[in-house]
N, CA and C atoms as an extended XYZ file, in Angstrom:
144
Properties=species:S:1:pos:R:3:atomname:S:1:resname:S:1:resid:I:1 pbc="F F F"
N        28.428     -211.610       95.196 N   MET     1
C        26.994     -211.604       95.364 CA  MET     1
C        26.370     -210.348       94.761 C   MET     1
N        27.050     -209.246       94.942 N   ARG     2
C        26.503     -207.979       94.443 CA  ARG     2
C        26.398     -208.003       92.925 C   ARG     2
N        27.428     -208.440       92.261 N   TYR     3
C        27.458     -208.374       90.802 CA  TYR     3
C        26.963     -209.657       90.140 C   TYR     3
N        27.282     -210.801       90.694 N   ALA     4
C        26.876     -212.065       90.084 CA  ALA     4
C        25.397     -212.359       90.313 C   ALA     4
N        24.908     -212.032       91.501 N   GLU     5
C        23.527     -212.352       91.842 CA  GLU     5
C        22.626     -211.131       91.944 C   GLU     5
N        23.226     -209.941       91.973 N   GLY     6
C        22.444     -208.721       92.105 CA  GLY     6
C        21.912     -208.489       93.504 C   GLY     6
N        22.563     -209.071       94.495 N   SER     7
C        22.122     -208.917       95.882 CA  SER     7
C        22.303     -207.481       96.350 C   SER     7
N        21.415     -207.057       97.217 N   SER     8
C        21.495     -205.704       97.766 CA  SER     8
C        22.580     -205.636       98.832 C   SER     8
N        23.019     -204.421       99.131 N   LEU     9
C        24.000     -204.234      100.195 CA  LEU     9
C        23.432     -204.702      101.527 C   LEU     9
N        22.140     -204.478      101.742 N   ALA    10
C        21.493     -204.904      102.983 CA  ALA    10
C        21.525     -206.428      103.119 C   ALA    10
N        21.226     -207.128      102.033 N   THR    11
C        21.235     -208.590      102.064 CA  THR    11
C        22.634     -209.116      102.337 C   THR    11
N        23.611     -208.582      101.649 N   ILE    12
C        24.995     -209.020      101.838 CA  ILE    12
C        25.446     -208.726      103.264 C   ILE    12
N        25.128     -207.524      103.736 N   GLY    13
C        25.490     -207.154      105.101 CA  GLY    13
C        24.884     -208.084      106.132 C   GLY    13
N        23.620     -208.433      105.946 N   ALA    14
C        22.953     -209.338      106.887 CA  ALA    14
C        23.620     -210.709      106.893 C   ALA    14
N        23.984     -211.205      105.729 N   LEU    15
C        24.635     -212.517      105.650 CA  LEU    15
C        26.033     -212.514      106.261 C   LEU    15
N        26.732     -211.392      106.114 N   LEU    16
C        28.102     -211.306      106.614 CA  LEU    16
C        28.191     -210.717      108.020 C   LEU    16
N        27.065     -210.236      108.537 N   GLY    17
C        27.064     -209.658      109.878 CA  GLY    17
C        27.735     -208.307      109.944 C   GLY    17
N        27.532     -207.484      108.914 N   MET    18
C        28.118     -206.148      108.904 CA  MET    18
C        27.125     -205.156      108.319 C   MET    18
N        27.417     -203.896      108.467 N   SER    19
C        26.514     -202.851      107.983 CA  SER    19
C        26.609     -202.708      106.464 C   SER    19
N        25.601     -202.082      105.901 N   GLU    20
C        25.619     -201.790      104.463 CA  GLU    20
C        26.821     -200.916      104.123 C   GLU    20
N        27.112     -199.977      104.994 N   HIS    21
C        28.246     -199.073      104.785 CA  HIS    21
C        29.564     -199.855      104.718 C   HIS    21
N        29.716     -200.841      105.584 N   ALA    22
C        30.933     -201.659      105.591 CA  ALA    22
C        31.030     -202.488      104.311 C   ALA    22
N        29.903     -203.031      103.871 N   VAL    23
C        29.885     -203.807      102.622 CA  VAL    23
C        30.280     -202.909      101.462 C   VAL    23
N        29.718     -201.711      101.417 N   GLU    24
C        30.029     -200.763      100.349 CA  GLU    24
C        31.524     -200.433      100.325 C   GLU    24
N        32.108     -200.243      101.491 N   GLY    25
C        33.538     -199.963      101.588 CA  GLY    25
C        34.385     -201.112      101.078 C   GLY    25
N        34.001     -202.320      101.421 N   ARG    26
C        34.751     -203.490      100.943 CA  ARG    26
C        34.641     -203.640       99.433 C   ARG    26
N        33.458     -203.375       98.897 N   LEU    27
C        33.296     -203.436       97.442 CA  LEU    27
C        34.156     -202.382       96.757 C   LEU    27
N        34.198     -201.192       97.333 N   ARG    28
C        35.013     -200.113       96.763 CA  ARG    28
C        36.487     -200.498       96.752 C   ARG    28
N        36.959     -201.049       97.869 N   ARG    29
C        38.370     -201.459       97.948 CA  ARG    29
C        38.658     -202.614       96.998 C   ARG    29
N        37.729     -203.530       96.854 N   ALA    30
C        37.929     -204.663       95.943 CA  ALA    30
C        38.010     -204.184       94.496 C   ALA    30
N        37.142     -203.236       94.111 N   ARG    31
C        37.202     -202.698       92.745 CA  ARG    31
C        38.520     -201.984       92.503 C   ARG    31
N        38.989     -201.227       93.490 N   ALA    32
C        40.265     -200.517       93.355 CA  ALA    32
C        41.424     -201.511       93.214 C   ALA    32
N        41.396     -202.582       94.000 N   ALA    33
C        42.457     -203.594       93.923 CA  ALA    33
C        42.431     -204.303       92.573 C   ALA    33
N        41.246     -204.600       92.080 N   LEU    34
C        41.115     -205.243       90.776 CA  LEU    34
C        41.636     -204.329       89.672 C   LEU    34
N        41.275     -203.055       89.745 N   LYS    35
C        41.738     -202.090       88.742 CA  LYS    35
C        43.264     -201.997       88.748 C   LYS    35
N        43.845     -201.933       89.947 N   GLU    36
C        45.298     -201.858       90.065 CA  GLU    36
C        45.962     -203.097       89.471 C   GLU    36
N        45.404     -204.252       89.770 N   GLN    37
C        45.968     -205.501       89.246 CA  GLN    37
C        45.870     -205.556       87.725 C   GLN    37
N        44.740     -205.131       87.188 N   LEU    38
C        44.575     -205.126       85.733 CA  LEU    38
C        45.538     -204.146       85.068 C   LEU    38
N        45.783     -203.025       85.705 N   GLN    39
C        46.730     -202.053       85.155 CA  GLN    39
C        48.148     -202.604       85.162 C   GLN    39
N        48.491     -203.346       86.202 N   LYS    40
C        49.826     -203.946       86.296 CA  LYS    40
C        50.049     -204.969       85.186 C   LYS    40
N        49.015     -205.687       84.824 N   THR    41
C        49.161     -206.715       83.797 CA  THR    41
C        48.964     -206.170       82.391 C   THR    41
N        48.634     -204.891       82.290 N   GLY    42
C        48.456     -204.279       80.985 CA  GLY    42
C        47.090     -204.505       80.378 C   GLY    42
N        46.181     -205.069       81.135 N   SER    43
C        44.847     -205.371       80.609 CA  SER    43
C        43.984     -204.129       80.445 C   SER    43
N        44.420     -203.005       80.992 N   MET    44
C        43.609     -201.790       80.904 CA  MET    44
C        44.388     -200.647       80.263 C   MET    44
N        45.331     -200.948       79.415 N   GLU    45
C        46.191     -199.924       78.841 CA  GLU    45
C        45.428     -198.831       78.120 C   GLU    45
N        44.401     -199.193       77.376 N   ASN    46
C        43.684     -198.212       76.572 CA  ASN    46
C        42.329     -197.831       77.154 C   ASN    46
N        42.166     -197.998       78.454 N   ARG    47
C        40.894     -197.656       79.090 CA  ARG    47
C        41.069     -196.463       80.001 C   ARG    47
N        39.994     -195.737       80.191 N   SER    48
C        40.068     -194.568       81.094 CA  SER    48
C        39.369     -194.838       82.384 C   SER    48
């Protein structure tokens, strides 16, 4: 929702029943997991 639709953290939090801070934390962890997965597959070899 954040990236595909541009929804705010407040909107996402309200829909999921959690605080903006909690939504932000989940997004941070999801980006880290995605980065790790991409590095494992070699998709980010030449990126910083």
